C-alpha positions in Angstrom: -108.3 3.3 2.6 -108.0 7.0 3.7 -106.8 6.3 7.3 -103.4 3.9 5.8 -102.9 6.7 3.5 -102.8 9.2 6.2 -100.8 7.2 8.3 -98.2 6.6 5.4 -98.2 10.3 4.9 -97.0 10.9 8.5 -94.8 8.2 8.4 -93.1 9.7 5.7 -93.4 13.3 7.0 -91.2 12.2 10.3 -88.9 9.8 8.1 -87.8 13.0 5.9 -87.2 14.9 9.1 -85.4 13.1 10.7 -83.2 12.4 6.9 -83.2 16.7 6.9 -81.3 16.4 10.8 -79.3 14.0 9.6 -78.6 16.5 7.1 -77.5 19.5 8.9 -76.0 16.8 11.4 -73.4 15.6 8.7 -73.0 19.6 7.4 -72.0 20.4 11.1 -69.5 17.6 11.1 -65.9 18.9 12.7 -63.1 19.6 9.7 -60.3 19.9 11.5 -59.4 19.2 15.5 -56.9 22.3 16.7 -54.3 22.2 19.3 -52.7 24.6 21.2 -49.5 24.0 19.3 -51.6 24.0 15.8 -53.1 27.3 16.9 -50.1 29.5 17.1 -48.2 28.0 14.1 -51.7 28.8 12.1 -51.9 32.4 13.6 -47.9 33.3 13.3 -48.3 32.9 9.5 -52.1 33.8 8.8 -53.4 36.5 11.6 -54.0 39.4 10.0 -52.4 41.7 12.3 -48.9 39.6 11.8 -49.0 39.7 8.5 -49.6 43.7 8.2 -46.2 44.0 10.3 -44.1 41.6 8.2 -45.3 44.0 5.3 -43.5 46.9 7.3 -40.4 44.9 7.9 -40.3 44.4 4.0 -41.1 47.8 3.6 -37.7 48.7 6.2 -35.5 46.1 4.5 -36.2 47.9 1.0 -35.6 51.3 2.5 -32.1 50.3 4.0 -31.5 49.1 0.3 -32.3 52.4 -0.7 -30.1 54.5 1.4 -27.7 51.9 0.2 -27.7 53.6 -3.5 -26.5 56.7 -2.2 -22.8 55.1 -2.0 -23.1 54.7 -5.7 -22.7 57.4 -8.6 -25.9 58.2 -10.3 -26.1 57.8 -14.3 -28.2 59.4 -16.7 -29.1 59.1 -20.9 -31.2 61.8 -22.0 -32.8 61.8 -26.0 -34.6 65.0 -26.9 -35.7 66.2 -30.3 -37.4 69.8 -30.8 -38.8 72.1 -33.2 -38.3 75.8 -32.5 -38.0 79.4 -33.3 -35.5 81.4 -31.0 -34.2 84.9 -31.1 -31.4 83.9 -28.3 -30.9 80.6 -27.4 -33.0 79.4 -24.8 -32.9 76.5 -22.4 -36.0 73.7 -22.2 -35.8 73.2 -17.9 -38.3 71.5 -16.1 -38.5 69.5 -12.7 -40.0 66.8 -14.4 -37.3 66.8 -17.2 -33.8 64.5 -15.8 -32.3 67.3 -17.7 -31.2 70.6 -19.0 -32.1 71.2 -23.1 -30.3 74.0 -24.3 -32.0 75.1 -27.9 -29.6 77.6 -29.8 -31.0 80.7 -31.5 -32.1 80.4 -35.1 -35.2 78.1 -37.1 -35.6 74.7 -36.7 -37.4 72.0 -38.4 -35.9 69.7 -35.7 -33.8 69.7 -33.5 -32.0 66.3 -31.7 -29.4 65.4 -28.4 -28.2 63.2 -26.6 -26.4 63.3 -23.3 -25.2 61.0 -21.0 -24.3 62.0 -17.6 -22.7 60.8 -14.6 -22.1 62.2 -10.7 -20.6 60.7 -8.0 -20.8 62.0 -4.5 -17.1 62.5 -3.2 -18.1 64.0 0.2 -21.0 65.2 2.0 -20.0 65.6 5.7 -20.6 62.1 6.5 -24.5 62.5 5.8 -24.9 59.2 3.7 -23.1 57.0 6.0 -25.6 58.3 8.8 -28.7 58.1 6.9 -27.3 54.6 6.6 -27.5 53.9 10.0 -30.6 55.7 10.2 -32.4 52.9 7.8 -30.5 50.2 9.2 -31.8 51.1 13.3 -35.1 52.1 11.5 -35.4 48.3 10.4 -34.6 47.1 13.7 -36.9 49.7 15.3 -39.8 47.6 12.5 -38.7 44.3 13.6 -39.0 45.0 17.0 -42.1 46.6 16.8 -42.8 43.5 14.5 -42.3 41.0 17.8 -44.3 42.7 20.0 -47.0 42.1 17.9 -46.5 38.6 17.4 -46.0 38.5 21.1 -49.5 39.7 22.1 -51.2 37.4 18.9 -49.5 34.7 20.2 -50.3 35.2 24.0 -54.0 36.3 23.1 -54.3 33.3 20.9 -52.9 31.0 24.3 -55.3 32.8 26.5 -58.5 32.3 24.0 -57.5 28.4 24.0 -57.6 27.8 27.4 -61.0 30.0 27.8 -62.8 27.7 24.9 -61.2 24.5 26.7 -62.5 25.4 30.3 -65.9 26.5 28.6 -66.0 22.8 27.1 -64.9 20.7 30.5 -67.8 22.7 31.7 -69.9 21.3 29.0 -68.9 18.1 30.1 -69.6 18.5 33.7 -73.2 20.0 33.1 -74.0 16.9 30.4 -73.1 14.3 33.4 -74.8 16.3 35.9 -77.8 16.6 33.2 -78.3 12.8 33.5 -78.6 12.6 36.8 -81.1 16.0 37.4 -83.9 16.6 35.1 -83.6 20.3 36.3 -83.8 22.8 33.9 -82.0 25.5 35.3 -79.0 23.0 34.6 -80.5 22.4 31.4 -80.5 26.2 30.0 -77.3 27.2 31.8 -75.9 23.9 29.6 -77.6 25.7 26.4 -76.6 29.1 27.2 -72.9 27.5 27.9 -73.1 25.8 24.5 -74.1 29.4 22.9 -71.1 31.0 24.6 -69.1 28.1 23.3 -70.0 28.5 19.5 -69.8 32.4 19.9 -66.1 31.9 21.5 -65.4 29.6 18.9 -66.0 32.1 16.3 -64.2 35.0 17.6 -61.0 32.7 18.5 -61.3 32.0 14.8 -60.6 35.3 14.1 -57.8 36.1 16.1 -56.3 33.0 14.5 -57.2 34.2 10.6 -59.1 31.1 9.6 -62.4 31.5 7.7 -65.2 31.9 10.1 -67.3 29.2 8.8 -64.6 26.6 9.2 -65.6 24.1 11.8 -63.4 23.6 14.0 -63.1 21.9 18.0 -59.9 22.1 19.9 -58.6 19.3 22.1 -55.9 19.8 25.2 -55.2 19.9 28.7 -55.0 22.7 31.2 -51.7 21.1 32.2 -50.4 22.5 35.8 -46.5 22.3 36.3 -43.9 22.9 38.9 -42.2 26.4 38.3 -39.3 27.8 39.6 -39.9 31.7 38.9 -39.7 34.4 41.7 -40.1 38.2 40.9 -36.8 40.1 40.8 -36.1 36.9 37.6 -38.7 37.8 36.0 -38.3 41.5 36.0 -34.6 41.0 34.9 -36.1 38.7 31.9 -38.3 41.0 31.0 -35.7 43.8 30.4 -33.2 41.0 28.3 -36.4 39.5 26.2 -39.1 42.6 25.9 -38.5 44.3 22.7 -40.5 47.2 23.9 -36.9 48.2 25.8 -35.0 47.2 22.2 -37.6 49.6 20.5 -36.9 52.5 22.8 -33.0 52.0 22.3 -33.2 52.1 18.7 -35.3 55.2 18.7 -33.2 57.1 21.1 -30.3 56.4 18.3 -31.6 57.5 16.1 -32.7 61.0 17.2 -29.3 61.0 18.4 -27.7 60.9 14.7 -30.7 63.2 13.0 -28.9 65.3 15.4 -25.7 64.8 14.1 -27.5 64.7 10.1 -28.7 68.4 10.9 -24.8 69.4 11.9 -23.7 68.0 9.2 -25.7 70.1 7.0 -22.9 72.7 7.8 -20.5 70.9 5.9 -19.4 71.4 2.1 -20.2 68.7 -0.4 -17.8 67.4 -3.1 -18.9 66.1 -6.3 -17.7 64.7 -9.3 -19.7 64.8 -12.6 -18.9 64.1 -16.6 -21.3 64.4 -19.4 -21.0 63.5 -22.9 -23.5 65.5 -25.4 -24.1 64.7 -29.0 -26.3 67.7 -30.9 -27.8 67.7 -34.4 -30.6 69.5 -36.5 -31.8 69.9 -40.2 -28.9 71.3 -41.6 -26.7 68.4 -40.8 -24.4 70.0 -38.5 -22.9 67.7 -35.7 -21.6 68.3 -32.3 -19.8 66.6 -29.6 -19.3 68.1 -26.3 -17.7 66.8 -23.3 -17.2 67.7 -19.8 -15.6 66.8 -16.4 -16.5 68.6 -13.5 -15.6 68.9 -9.7 -18.2 71.0 -7.6 -17.6 72.2 -4.2 -20.6 73.5 -2.6 -19.7 75.4 0.8 -24.0 76.5 2.7 -23.4 79.5 3.7 -27.0 80.6 5.0 -30.4 80.0 5.1 -32.3 82.1 7.1 -31.8 80.0 9.9 -33.8 76.8 9.2 -31.0 74.8 10.5 -30.7 75.9 13.9 -34.4 75.4 14.3 -34.3 71.6 13.0 -31.6 71.3 15.1 -33.3 72.2 18.1 -36.3 70.2 16.9 -34.4 67.1 16.6 -32.4 67.7 20.1 -35.8 67.6 21.9 -37.3 64.9 19.9 -33.6 62.9 21.7 -34.4 64.5 25.2 -38.1 62.8 24.7 -37.3 59.7 23.4 -34.5 59.7 26.7 -37.6 60.3 29.4 -40.1 57.5 27.2 -37.6 55.0 27.2 -37.1 55.1 31.1 -41.6 55.1 31.4 -41.4 52.3 29.2 -38.8 50.3 31.7 -41.0 51.7 34.5 -44.1 50.2 32.8 -42.7 47.2 31.9 -42.0 46.6 35.9 -45.1 47.4 36.8 -46.3 45.0 34.1 -44.3 42.2 35.2 -45.1 43.2 39.2 -48.9 42.7 38.5 -48.7 39.4 36.6 -46.5 37.5 38.3 -48.8 39.0 41.5 -51.6 37.2 39.6 -49.5 34.0 38.9 -48.5 34.0 42.2 -52.2 33.8 43.8 -53.8 31.5 41.1 -50.7 29.3 41.1 -51.6 29.2 45.1 -55.5 28.1 44.7 -54.6 25.8 41.8 -52.4 23.6 44.3 -54.8 23.7 47.1 -57.3 21.6 44.5 -54.5 19.3 43.1 -55.8 16.8 45.5 -59.6 17.6 46.3 -61.7 14.6 46.4 -64.8 17.3 46.5 -67.4 15.8 44.2 -70.1 17.8 43.0 -71.0 20.4 40.2 -70.7 23.5 41.8 -66.8 22.4 43.3 -65.6 21.3 39.8 -67.1 24.1 38.0 -65.1 25.9 40.3 -61.9 23.3 39.9 -62.5 24.0 35.9 -62.1 28.3 36.7 -59.3 28.0 38.7 -57.5 26.2 36.2 -58.5 28.4 33.5 -57.3 31.7 35.2 -54.1 30.2 36.4 -53.6 29.2 32.3 -54.7 32.7 32.0 -52.0 33.8 34.2 -49.0 32.1 33.4 -49.2 33.2 29.4 -49.9 36.9 30.8 -46.7 36.3 33.0 -44.6 35.2 30.0 -45.9 37.8 27.6 -44.9 40.2 30.7 -41.3 38.6 30.3 -41.5 38.8 26.6 -40.7 34.4 26.9 -43.5 32.9 24.5 
């Protein structure tokens, strides 16, 4: 009886372990299959770097709207109530107050005032127009920086997608030969590769912006495309499509506008203002005042600060011109290196198209060659600005 009971317990434990293992497998069930197009779409919508740059673009857009407000008049409505004892008339004036409040001499239990004022700039040497142009150029520059980051992320998504796809294909090859050859070496390499695939998938999920506990798998092919490309055409495309070129042009224009803004400080400013005051106190005395004012101001001297600012902005403008030349040379170098890399791996992948060698080493090598070809193609797309 004891033997039967022991046997029953052993069988129960075996089945329980099987149920636990099956449950674990069920928990690890793949939740979604990711294709390359879906990965790119997801990254464009939820990648943190892309989202941060989108917010920067929205911020620059608001600054454009803020600059437009300089064309409109400023309108203030101020209320004040005071209690005081003055030997002479005095004023309440503070940087935190929008308007100056005049308190007459004498004693008052309360003194109230209301003031409506309006000021409109009529002429300031073109500074308002220049400031608006500067804000628009800054918006375009930040938009281009956002495009740069988006291109980098999409290129990284492509490269990492193909890297995981290559690892997945290698796992299939190892499994195929593990059935024929029970070598411990092949088994160990397979386990290492499977672990690497799991780790690389975590990095890939982080790159896209998906939750790290999402169970995913990837699906796709490393297709070899016959593209008619040449180096000079790629360089021309880069000068046409790379956002970095436009960014340096915008920065150079902004620095030139900054120089002009300093020059404009020497011009007079003309302002039109109007105000209406309503004053009253505890003696039931009421007073209504108004004025319309045309104000012309000529800047004469400020200790030489304007000339220093002018030199600073001229230096920045020269620096931007040098940086633009540097960026152009850098892009040309990136295109040459990316094209050379693409050409090398395209030659390698062309040789294995009709290869009939069927051994594990050659199949693994073929996967590496295909991956490096796809990687070089993605890097060339990033170099010329066409994803």
